[in-house]
C-alpha positions as CSV (number, residue, x, y, z in Angstrom):
1,X,-1.4,42.5,-1.3
2,X,-4.9,42.1,-3.2
3,X,-7.6,40.8,-1.4
4,X,-9.6,38.5,-3.5
5,X,-13.1,36.8,-3.1
6,X,-14.1,34.1,-5.6
7,X,-17.7,32.9,-6.5
8,X,-18.8,30.3,-8.4
9,X,-21.8,27.6,-8.0
10,X,-19.4,24.8,-9.5
11,X,-17.4,23.1,-7.1
12,X,-14.7,22.3,-9.6
13,X,-14.5,25.8,-11.1
14,X,-14.0,27.3,-7.7
15,X,-11.3,24.8,-6.6
16,X,-9.5,25.8,-9.9
17,X,-9.6,29.6,-9.0
18,X,-8.8,29.1,-5.4
19,X,-5.6,27.0,-6.6
20,X,-4.9,30.0,-9.1
21,X,-5.0,32.5,-6.2
22,X,-3.3,30.6,-3.8
23,X,-0.2,30.2,-6.1
24,X,0.0,33.9,-6.9
25,X,2.1,35.8,-4.5
26,X,0.3,39.0,-5.1
27,X,-3.0,37.8,-3.8
28,X,-4.8,36.9,-0.5
29,X,-7.8,34.7,-0.7
30,X,-10.3,36.4,1.7
31,X,-13.3,34.1,0.7
32,X,-14.9,31.4,-1.5
33,X,-18.5,31.1,-2.0
34,X,-20.8,29.0,-4.1
35,X,-23.7,31.4,-3.4
36,X,-23.6,34.8,-4.7
37,X,-25.9,36.3,-1.8
38,X,-23.7,35.1,0.9
39,X,-20.7,36.8,-1.0
40,X,-22.5,40.2,-1.3
41,X,-22.9,40.3,2.6
42,X,-19.3,39.4,3.2
43,X,-18.0,42.0,0.6
44,X,-20.3,44.6,2.2
45,X,-18.6,44.2,5.6
46,X,-15.0,43.4,4.5
47,X,-12.1,45.0,2.8
48,X,-12.3,43.3,-0.7
49,X,-10.2,44.7,-3.7
50,X,-11.1,41.8,-6.3
51,X,-14.1,39.7,-7.0
52,X,-13.6,36.8,-9.4
53,X,-17.1,36.1,-10.7
54,X,-19.1,33.5,-12.4
55,X,-22.1,34.6,-14.0
56,X,-24.7,32.0,-14.6
57,X,-25.8,31.2,-10.9
58,X,-29.1,30.7,-9.3
59,X,-30.7,33.4,-7.0
60,X,-28.2,36.2,-8.4
61,X,-26.5,36.4,-11.6
62,X,-23.1,37.3,-11.6
63,X,-24.0,40.5,-13.9
64,X,-26.9,41.2,-11.3
65,X,-24.3,41.1,-8.5
66,X,-21.8,43.0,-10.2
67,X,-24.4,46.0,-10.3
68,X,-25.1,45.4,-6.6
69,X,-21.5,45.9,-5.6
70,X,-20.8,48.6,-8.1
71,X,-18.8,51.4,-6.9
72,X,-16.7,48.6,-4.7
73,X,-14.2,46.2,-5.5
74,X,-13.1,45.6,-9.1
75,X,-14.6,42.6,-10.7
76,X,-13.1,39.8,-13.4
77,X,-15.9,37.5,-14.7
78,X,-15.0,33.8,-14.9
79,X,-17.7,32.0,-17.4
80,X,-18.3,29.3,-19.8
81,X,-20.6,31.6,-21.7
82,X,-19.1,34.2,-24.4
83,X,-22.2,35.8,-25.0
84,X,-22.2,37.7,-21.8
85,X,-18.9,39.4,-22.9
86,X,-20.4,42.7,-23.8
87,X,-22.7,43.0,-20.8
88,X,-19.7,42.2,-18.7
89,X,-17.5,45.2,-20.2
90,X,-20.5,47.6,-20.0
91,X,-20.4,46.5,-16.0
92,X,-16.7,47.9,-16.1
93,X,-15.4,44.6,-15.3
94,X,-11.6,44.4,-15.4
95,X,-11.3,41.5,-17.7
96,X,-13.8,38.5,-18.9
97,X,-12.3,34.8,-18.7
98,X,-13.6,32.4,-20.5
99,X,-13.9,28.8,-19.1
100,X,-11.7,26.5,-19.2
101,X,-9.0,29.5,-19.0
102,X,-5.2,28.9,-18.2
103,X,-3.2,30.0,-15.1
104,X,-1.3,32.4,-17.9
105,X,-4.6,33.9,-18.9
106,X,-5.6,34.2,-15.1
107,X,-2.3,36.2,-14.3
108,X,-2.6,38.6,-17.2
109,X,-6.4,39.3,-15.9
110,X,-4.6,39.8,-12.3
111,X,-2.0,42.1,-13.5
112,X,-4.6,44.5,-15.3
113,X,-6.7,44.6,-11.9
114,X,-3.6,45.2,-9.9
115,X,-2.7,48.2,-12.0
116,X,-6.3,49.7,-11.9
117,X,-6.2,49.2,-8.1
118,X,-2.5,50.8,-7.5
119,X,-3.7,53.7,-9.6
120,X,-6.9,54.2,-7.6
121,X,-5.1,54.0,-4.4
122,X,-2.6,56.8,-5.4
123,X,-5.5,59.2,-6.3
124,X,-7.8,58.5,-3.0
125,X,-9.0,62.0,-1.4
126,X,-8.9,62.9,2.0
127,X,-5.2,61.7,2.9
128,X,-2.1,63.3,2.0
129,X,1.3,61.9,2.9
130,X,4.4,64.0,3.7
131,X,7.3,62.3,5.3
132,X,6.5,61.4,9.0
133,X,2.9,62.6,9.1
134,X,-0.1,63.0,7.2
135,X,-3.1,65.4,6.7
136,X,-6.4,64.1,7.4
137,X,-10.0,65.5,7.2
138,X,-11.8,65.3,10.3
139,X,-14.7,67.3,11.6
140,X,-14.9,69.6,8.9
141,X,-11.2,70.2,9.3
142,X,-8.1,69.2,8.1
143,X,-5.7,68.0,10.8
144,X,-1.9,67.0,10.7
145,X,-1.2,63.7,12.6
146,X,2.5,62.7,13.0
147,X,3.0,58.9,12.6
148,X,4.8,58.9,16.2
149,X,1.6,60.0,17.8
150,X,-0.7,57.3,16.4
151,X,-1.0,54.3,18.9
152,X,-3.3,52.3,16.6
153,X,-6.2,52.4,14.1
154,X,-9.6,51.1,14.2
155,X,-11.9,50.6,11.0
156,X,-15.6,51.1,11.2
157,X,-17.0,50.2,7.5
158,X,-16.5,53.8,5.9
159,X,-15.0,55.2,8.8
160,X,-11.5,55.0,10.7
161,X,-10.7,56.1,14.3
162,X,-7.2,57.0,14.9
163,X,-6.1,56.7,18.7
164,X,-3.3,59.2,19.5
165,X,-0.9,59.3,22.5
166,X,-2.2,61.5,25.2
167,X,-5.4,61.9,23.7
168,X,-8.7,60.3,25.5
169,X,-11.2,60.8,22.2
170,X,-10.0,59.2,18.8
171,X,-9.8,61.4,15.6
172,X,-12.7,60.1,13.6
173,X,-12.2,60.4,9.7
174,X,-14.3,59.3,6.7
175,X,-12.1,56.9,4.9
176,X,-11.4,53.4,5.0
177,X,-8.7,50.7,6.3
178,X,-7.6,49.9,3.0
179,X,-7.1,53.7,2.0
180,X,-5.3,54.3,5.2
181,X,-3.0,51.2,5.3
182,X,-2.0,52.2,1.8
183,X,-0.7,55.6,3.0
184,X,1.3,54.5,5.9
185,X,4.8,53.3,5.8
186,X,4.9,49.6,6.1
187,X,8.0,49.3,8.3
188,X,6.4,51.3,10.8
189,X,2.6,49.9,10.8
190,X,0.9,46.6,10.3
191,X,-2.4,45.4,9.9
192,X,-3.0,42.9,12.6
193,X,-7.0,42.4,12.2
194,X,-9.5,43.2,9.7
195,X,-10.3,46.2,12.0
196,X,-6.9,47.3,13.4
197,X,-3.7,48.4,12.3
198,X,-1.1,49.3,14.9
199,X,1.8,51.3,15.2
200,X,5.0,49.1,15.7
201,X,6.8,51.5,17.7
202,X,3.9,51.6,20.4
203,X,3.7,48.0,20.8
204,X,4.8,47.5,24.6
205,X,2.9,44.6,25.7
206,X,1.6,41.2,24.0
207,X,-0.5,38.9,25.8
208,X,-2.1,35.7,24.4
209,X,-2.1,37.0,20.7
210,X,-3.4,40.5,21.9
211,X,-1.6,43.6,21.7
212,X,-2.3,45.5,25.0
213,X,-2.9,49.3,25.0
214,X,-4.3,50.0,28.5
215,X,-7.7,48.6,28.8
216,X,-7.6,47.9,25.1
217,X,-7.0,44.3,23.8
218,X,-6.3,44.1,19.8
219,X,-6.4,40.5,18.7
220,X,-3.7,39.3,16.2
221,X,-5.7,37.2,13.9
222,X,-4.7,34.2,11.9
223,X,-4.6,36.0,8.8
224,X,-1.9,38.6,10.0
225,X,-0.2,36.4,12.5
226,X,2.6,35.2,10.5
227,X,3.7,39.0,9.6
228,X,3.5,39.8,13.2
229,X,5.5,37.0,14.3
230,X,8.2,37.8,11.8
231,X,8.2,41.3,13.2
232,X,8.6,39.7,16.8
233,X,11.4,37.4,15.6
234,X,13.3,40.1,14.1
235,X,13.4,42.1,17.5
236,X,13.3,39.1,20.0
237,X,16.2,38.5,22.3
């Protein structure tokens, strides 16, 4: 799933993009914003893969915002003004959708973004998967971690904490939840919260939509609850 944020100061345009996102199976709508300043704050604190960005907006234009978040999520510009196209591509935008654009045009742009995101995920440094384990950089060393040892993973902006069976202190590594999630087998690990990935084999106790690991309570939030419930249903007597 590609996590998408849409930003446009025109309510009708924002609702159109919202509708397009919601009917595209590969997309997960992470947020809608009519204010680019608020959107920047959200993007910096969340896992976002793609931004659908209008250009002419008050306080902060779309091109200015693209510079602010450079190096982060991919950007597709959505604008009524063709004159900004050259500047948009100079900012490494994936595509430039000229309003009013059709759903077919939207899907073509999304497919381009999807291919780029997938390619970058394959090339992410610091993690290497081999069968039932991965190598991860931590404390200036490379450490092997078996999947069967992982209890859960907690994300802290640009770092992850990997909690292991029988170890009091987590393994701390410079990485992101998005990068780590992409390298873990989906049949064994599940994202249940923006900040948590759990090893499904280690889920022993669930209490009020929270996974219990000793004194730790990991919440299963609305965004991920359906997938977690499907896991429970498949294994419920």
